[in-house]
N, C-alpha and C positions, 0 to 999 in steps of 0.2 A: 504494500500500500504506500502511496505517496503521502508525504507530510504536507500539511497545509502551508503554502508559500505566501500567505497573506503578510503584508508589511506589519511590523511591530508599531503599535500606536501607544504614545505615552498616556499615562492616566489622566493628565490634564492637557487637552488639546486647545491651543489658543484660537479663539474665534473673534471675529470682528463684524460689526454691522456693515451693511452696504454703504450707509451714509458716512460712517467714520472712515471706511476704506477710501471712499471717494474724496473725502476731505484731505486725508493724508497723502493720497497719490496724485492729487491735482486733476482727477478725472471728474466728469459730471456723474451724478447718481444714475442717470439714464444710460450712460456708457458702461458703468460698472454692471448694471442690471443686464444689459445686452451681452456683455462678456460672460456673465454667469450663465445666461440662457444658452449661449453657444458652446459652453464648456471650457472657455479659456481661463476662467477663474473658478477654482473648486469651492463649492459651497454646500452647506447642509441645512436642512430645515429644522429649526428648533421652535416648537410651538407654532406660532403664526409668523415667526421671523425667519428670514433666510440669512444665515451667517456665513461669512467667508472663513474657510479653514486655512489659517495662516501657516500651520505646520506643513500641510500638503502643498500649498503654493510654494513655500520655501524649498521643499524637496524637489518639486517639479522644475523650479528654476535652476537648481544646482545640477540636475541631471540632463538639462537641455543641451543639445549640441552647441548652440550658440555661445554658451558660457565656457566651453572647454578651451 
């Protein structure tokens, strides 16, 4: 049997609202929303809020070919 190859997730995953991410990144909230819908920015729904998963975004950026 193969072992589960799921990535290890820390107990506390840093999350940020779309509005705060837009403010810090200099993007509009509409642009951030569009990037989330297209899958460019990883997000998870928490209750009625869609939160950006900063840990996964950080990992994706480090693994991207453009950063090598």
